[in-house]
C-alpha positions, 0 to 999 in steps of 0.5 A: 499500500502506497504511502498516500493511501495510508495516509489518506485512510487515517485522515478520512478515519479521523475526519470528524474527529480532529479538532483544536485543543480549546472548547468553550466552557461556562457562560461566559465562553472562557477557553479551556484545555479539554481533558488530557486523554482526550487531546491525545486521542484526537491527535492519534486519530490524525496520525499518518502511517508513513514511516517519515512522519509516524509519530504516535507519541512525543517520546517517539519524535524525541526519538526520531530527532537529531536534537531538540531545544525549547523557547520560553518567555514572559515568566515575569521573575517565576522559577519551579520554585514559584510556579508548577507551570515552570516546573512542569517546564524543567523536568520535560525539559530534562526528560526530552533532552534539549540541548538548551533553552532561548529565553524571549524576554521578561524574564523578570519584574521589578517589585516581585520575588524574582527566584527566577534569578535564584533558580539561574544561580543554582541550576548549573544547567540553566546557567550554562544553557539558557539563552536569554533576550533583553526586554522591557521587563529586564530594562526595568529591573535593571535600569530606570523603566522599561524605556531605559535602552538596553539596561537589561543586559544585566541578565547576561551577567547572571548566566555569564553569557558573555564568556561562552565561546559560542557567543558574540556579544556585541558592543552594547551589551544588549544584544548578540549573536550565537552559534550552537553546533550540535550533531553535525547542525549548527543554531544561529541565534540572532537576539535583538532588544526591542522592548514595548516601551517606548512605542515609536519603533525607531527608538525602541528597535534601532536602526542599529540594531536592524542593520546587524541583523540584516549583516548577521543573516546575510553572513551567514553561509546557509545550508540545510544543517543550519537552523536561523533563529532571530529574536526580539521580544516587542508588543507580540509582531516585530516584521511590520516595521521592516522595509519590504527589502528587510523582510524578504531577507528575515524571511528567506534567510531566517527559519525561525522569527520569534517574538512575544510580549503578547503572552498569546502563542500564535502564528504570524504569517507575513503577506506572501509567506504562508506556506515558505520563508521563515516560520514566525510564532508568538512564543506566548507565556509560561507562566502569564499567558493571556485569554485563551492561550495556555501557560506553555513554552515551545519545543522545536525537534530537528530531523533529518531526511529532509532537514526540518524543524517541528515545533510544537507549543506545550500546555505546562498546565498539564500533568505530562507532556504530549504530542501537540496536533492543530495549530500547536504544531508547525513543521518547517522544512528547511528551505521547503515548505511550512505546514501545520500540524506533524501528525498529518506531515508528509515530506513534499506535501501539501500539494494544495492548500486554502487561501485568503479565508474570509469570516464575514461578519468581523463580529458575530453576535450570540445567535447570529450568521457567519459566512466562511469562504475560501480559495483553493491553490496549489503548486505552480503546474497543479491543478487544485481538485480537493477532496474536501473543503471543510471548516471544524466548529469544534470550538464552538461545540459543533464538528466539521461541515463541508463547504461548497462551490455550488452556489448554495449553502451561502456560496454566491458563484458556483464553479468559481473556485471559492468555497463557501458556508453560511452558518448559524452561531450558537446562541449560547457560544462563548464571548471572545475569540474563537479559532476555527479552522478551514481545511482543504483535503488532497486525498489524505493530505488536510492543509489548514487555516485558522479564522479567528471569529470575535463573538459578542454578547447578544444580551445582558449579562448579570454580575449580581441579581439576587445572587452573584452569577457563578463566574463572580465573587465578591471579596472584602478588602480593609474595613468592609461588610457585605451582607444579603438584605431582604429589605427593599430590594430594587428587583428581585427578593434581595440586594446587598446592604454595603458598609465601607469605612475609610480605606476600605473597599469590596471587589466583584471579581471575575473567576477567570484569571483571563477576565471577562471580554469586553467587547460588544458591551456598552456599559456596566450598570448597577443602581445604589440607594444611599444610606450615608456616603458623600458622593466625592469620597466613594469611588468605583474602579474598573480593572482590566488587563490594559488599564483600571480607570478609577471614577469618583461617584461625584462625576456620575451625574447622578442625584445621591442625596436622597434616600432613594434608588438611583442608575449608575451607568459607566460608559466602558468606551469613554474610559477606554475599556470597550475592547479588553478583558474586565479583572473586577468592578471595585467601589472603595471609600476614603470615609466611612459610607453605607448604601444598598446596591443592587441589579449589576450587570454588563449592558449590550447595545445589541438585541438577540437575534441582530448580527453585528459585524468583526473576525481576524482571519488567516493562514495557519493562525492569527495575523498580529496587525497594530496599525498600518505598517510602518517601514524603516528606510 
């Protein structure tokens, strides 16, 4: 039986079963890792039986690899002494025999314990084989602030980086070029300083740094035994600030281009490089991952014949390391193609793949409709003839459904090569971003794109009405008391009777650490019934991952002099938090205050059954964009 036929049979058997690692759980739609056994089963169903890529376990991949290494970032001072995820990573790196670890920055945080430094000093292997990148966290820790360019070079001294024979430190002391030779292969590491602060890239990512990167890339006599890795922290994606010519050199000479800072693992796809050039990844975070991303790290296996690298983002909250599948796994052939998912990789494939995947509208209201469409392209001289084009709705609780090119099901023009389908979004779909895989099958091979849709609310979401919603808790800080009161409730049977002493506070906190998505909500609303309070002395704070605006009650233009229920509304857009994640609502006072509170909710401007507009799409995973592209000279 031929290799392709074996792959086809396995792929057909798993057609309805292969899904992304995350599914929405709970009424707010927080994305959570599914059970380990389910992940293993899903990956096993998708494995090819081809000898060149038959990996049924992570240990199979370990044995097949010539060598491997790890990449981690954004631990903010955490270590295995303080975080279980970091301890898992350290154990897995040891068990798998990784040769070294690349750090993408923000390994320290001013004002925290920073036991990571103790770990680096005490663990001899990490002290010798950790290759850090200077970022804003290091600048702040060793210097005057995050924008103190290059001050973070102090972390290099912690691991004696400058004394290593394979490392060439620049005169600025904050950047370097390393050449690590292992089993006849050379890994080239170009580490650049580009911190989050200041926002002006011409200052944060100096022209001198860009010239150093290009001159170093041009100096490398690249063969299929050279793996070139370029690192810069930045705000999630630093490629758009380069000129087109420098982008071309970077994409054609490098194999891995890494960024960090966003704390969200994803693939970045520069225009024209969906299946060729460097594999560009944001490295997520080992202990402070954001939104639906698990706390994790990257592992890279180098394999021979053909020379290729397999990258996997390992969820370090698990108890064991497994073979990742779907968008958490990419294969990059050195000098060849990039394809998603090691479990279906076949050397020389794909022959056809999805391009220009689109989802409309861009924001989808719960219960609304979404139209997905995609073209199919192929290698030069190949006539694309997909055996199936589909979208996987597993993250929304569905399954794989076919797309059409026959003028039905939402397809506009039959036979034009663009496949489409209109899909009904569940009314209880979780809020926030959802990755949906768009796949094209070529016999037994599936090449995937990922469309990210943003689900926004179709109704108001209560925080407190008679009782706290299950996703929220109420906390007391300092001198504060809260009791459930059954006298004079505004709506329902109960309200909250709140007493706050001077300097005290109460806090309504969202239990999911990522926060409640605010996109699609208009305002935070609640009702107050004053007993004894001064509006100038009582404040409301809305804490998000981006900002924490604080407003005194006196600025809300409501009459709090009487003893009746008064509606309070805080406009999220005016406060600059209409597209972020709400962590908690805090009410505090600088003098003794007493009042009743009832009917707290996040109010949505859209009603059930209506449809609004947005979704981010891309080939592979999300393409990160921050405004218009800026080019250097």
